[in-house]
C-alpha positions in Angstrom: 100.3 137.1 296.0 101.2 139.1 292.9 104.2 138.5 290.7 105.2 141.3 288.3 106.9 140.7 285.0 109.0 143.2 283.0 110.3 142.6 279.5 113.8 144.0 280.2 114.2 142.1 283.5 114.4 138.7 281.7 116.9 139.8 279.2 119.3 140.9 282.0 119.4 137.5 283.6 119.8 135.7 280.4 123.3 134.6 279.4 124.5 135.2 275.8 124.2 131.5 275.1 120.4 131.5 275.6 117.6 133.6 274.3 115.8 135.8 276.8 112.4 134.3 276.0 113.7 130.8 276.8 115.0 131.9 280.2 111.7 133.7 280.9 109.6 130.6 280.0 111.8 128.5 282.3 111.4 131.0 285.1 107.6 131.0 284.5 107.6 127.2 284.8 109.6 127.2 288.0 107.3 129.9 289.5 104.2 128.0 288.7 105.6 124.8 290.1 106.7 126.5 293.3 103.7 128.7 294.1 101.0 126.7 292.3 97.7 128.7 292.1 98.5 131.2 294.8 100.1 133.7 292.5 98.5 136.1 290.0 101.1 136.9 287.3 101.0 140.5 286.1 102.6 141.1 282.7 103.6 144.3 281.0 102.8 144.9 277.3 106.1 143.3 276.2 104.5 139.9 276.9 101.3 140.5 275.0 100.7 138.0 272.2 99.9 134.4 271.4 103.2 132.7 272.6 102.8 133.8 276.1 99.1 133.1 276.2 99.9 129.5 275.2 102.6 129.3 277.8 100.3 130.6 280.6 97.6 128.2 279.6 100.0 125.3 279.5 101.0 126.0 283.2 97.4 126.7 284.2 98.6 130.1 285.5 96.4 133.0 286.7 97.4 136.1 284.9 96.7 139.8 284.2 98.3 140.8 281.0 98.4 144.4 279.7 97.3 144.0 276.2 98.5 146.2 273.3 95.5 148.1 272.0 96.3 147.3 268.3 96.5 143.5 268.9 93.4 141.6 267.8 90.8 139.9 269.9 87.4 138.4 269.2 84.2 139.3 271.0 81.2 137.0 271.8 79.6 137.9 268.4 82.5 136.6 266.5 83.8 140.0 265.5 87.6 140.0 265.3 89.3 143.4 265.5 91.9 145.5 267.4 91.1 145.7 271.1 90.4 149.4 271.1 87.9 149.0 268.2 85.9 146.4 270.0 85.3 148.8 272.8 84.9 151.9 270.6 81.8 153.9 271.6 81.2 151.9 274.8 80.7 154.1 277.8 82.4 153.6 281.2 80.1 151.8 283.6 81.7 153.3 286.8 84.5 155.6 288.0 86.9 155.7 290.9 89.7 157.8 292.2 92.9 155.7 292.1 96.3 156.9 293.3 99.0 156.9 290.7 102.0 155.5 292.5 104.4 156.7 289.8 103.3 160.3 289.8 102.1 160.4 293.4 98.6 161.8 292.6 95.0 160.6 292.3 93.4 160.1 289.0 89.8 159.6 288.0 89.6 156.2 286.3 86.7 154.8 284.3 85.9 151.1 283.9 84.9 149.1 280.8 84.7 145.3 280.6 84.2 142.9 277.7 84.3 139.1 277.3 86.7 138.2 274.6 88.4 135.2 273.0 91.9 134.6 271.5 92.9 131.7 269.3 96.2 131.4 271.3 94.2 130.5 274.5 92.4 127.2 274.3 92.0 127.7 270.5 89.6 130.5 271.1 87.1 128.3 273.0 87.6 129.5 276.6 86.5 133.1 277.2 88.8 135.7 278.7 88.0 139.2 280.0 89.3 142.5 278.7 89.2 145.1 281.4 89.8 148.7 280.3 90.8 151.4 282.8 90.4 154.8 281.1 92.7 157.2 283.0 91.6 160.5 281.5 92.6 162.7 278.6 96.3 162.6 277.8 96.8 159.1 279.3 96.6 155.9 277.4 94.0 153.5 278.8 95.1 150.2 280.4 93.8 147.2 278.3 94.1 144.3 280.8 93.5 140.8 279.5 92.9 138.2 282.3 91.6 134.7 282.8 90.2 135.6 286.2 86.5 135.2 286.7 84.6 138.5 286.6 81.0 138.5 287.6 80.4 142.1 288.6 82.1 145.5 288.6 83.8 144.9 292.0 85.7 142.0 290.6 86.7 144.0 287.5 88.0 146.8 289.8 90.1 144.2 291.6 91.8 143.5 288.3 92.6 147.2 287.8 93.8 147.6 291.4 96.1 144.5 291.0 97.7 146.0 288.0 98.0 149.4 289.7 100.0 147.6 292.5 102.6 146.7 289.9 104.4 150.0 290.4 104.8 149.2 294.1 106.3 145.8 293.2 108.7 147.5 290.8 109.7 150.0 293.5 110.3 147.2 295.9 112.6 145.5 293.4 114.4 148.8 292.7 115.1 149.1 296.5 116.3 145.6 296.8 118.6 146.0 293.8 120.1 149.3 294.8 120.1 149.1 298.6 120.3 145.3 299.3 122.6 144.4 296.4 120.2 141.9 294.9 121.8 142.3 291.4 125.4 141.8 292.6 125.5 138.0 293.2 125.7 135.8 290.1 123.5 132.8 290.8 122.6 130.5 287.9 120.4 127.8 289.6 116.8 128.2 290.7 117.4 126.9 294.2 120.2 129.4 294.9 118.2 132.3 293.5 115.3 131.3 295.7 117.5 131.2 298.8 118.8 134.7 297.9 115.3 136.0 297.4 114.2 134.6 300.8 117.2 136.3 302.6 116.5 139.6 300.9 112.8 139.3 301.7 113.6 138.8 305.4 115.8 141.9 305.4 113.2 143.9 303.5 110.4 142.8 306.0 112.6 143.9 308.9 113.0 147.4 307.4 109.3 147.6 306.8 108.7 146.6 310.4 111.0 149.4 311.6 108.6 151.9 309.9 106.1 150.9 312.6 108.3 152.1 315.4 107.1 155.1 317.4 107.8 158.4 315.7 110.2 159.5 318.4 112.3 156.4 317.9 112.5 156.8 314.2 113.3 160.5 314.4 116.2 159.8 316.9 117.6 157.0 314.7 117.5 159.1 311.5 118.7 162.3 313.2 121.7 160.6 314.7 122.8 158.2 311.9 121.3 159.6 308.7 120.7 163.3 309.1 119.2 165.2 306.1 118.2 168.8 305.8 116.3 168.7 302.5 112.6 169.1 302.5 112.0 166.0 300.4 114.0 163.8 302.7 112.3 165.2 305.8 108.7 165.0 304.4 109.0 161.4 303.0 106.2 159.4 304.7 108.2 156.1 304.3 111.9 156.9 304.7 113.0 153.4 303.8 116.2 154.4 302.1 117.2 156.6 305.1 116.4 153.8 307.6 118.6 151.4 305.7 121.5 153.9 305.6 121.0 154.7 309.3 121.1 151.0 310.4 124.3 150.4 308.3 126.0 153.4 309.9 124.8 152.3 313.4 126.1 148.7 313.0 129.4 150.0 311.5 129.9 152.1 314.6 128.6 149.6 317.1 128.6 146.1 315.7 125.9 143.9 317.3 127.3 141.3 319.7 126.6 137.7 318.7 126.2 135.3 321.7 126.5 131.6 321.3 124.1 130.3 323.8 125.0 126.7 323.3 128.7 127.2 324.2 127.8 129.5 327.1 125.4 127.0 328.5 
């Protein structure tokens, strides 16, 4: 399981009485207690720095953190410098074509790895790994700092692919917020938030399952209850938004009958 963290998301849920970082740290603690070691936390650059490294170590959390290239790290030789300078002149060890979910195209990505240390994580005594994904000219590389064990290139590519999945997670949350009204309820306790997330997850899983229906069934459903003539709507491989709209229109027109089997028996 992968959990994605965005800087702006924690500020939204914070009340004006509490600082956003305090709320985010409490949320991290609750996530680590609930999911234990089954989750890899993926952080954007807004979380790069010593405070979050200390918090992640304190909760024994597995993480992939996009590091800011100007922030300092220390290599095995004891050289302390900006992340980009530590890897300056080092050639990529391998390349792969990775699909960019944001721009819907494939990019040739090069891989570099380096064992590093940071004084904010175990006082600089426990090694971390810096995985750099070079995405070509005109695109800033990903500097990914992780405490996951990396023994070969395949494990390093797993780190890159996990971070690349972050955009799909963000797209999932965007759908849940806009189509399933995830942002509308105002819930202030962890248990109630978790119940809401479970309900939304079940609905989202149902919609994903409907994508596996035979093509003739999906076409009939969309043509009857969410007809669109635009090329973009018709050519979308996963018409999740249209399926949600079509189901809402269908249930509004013909509400499902709820049968109480206990009373009828």
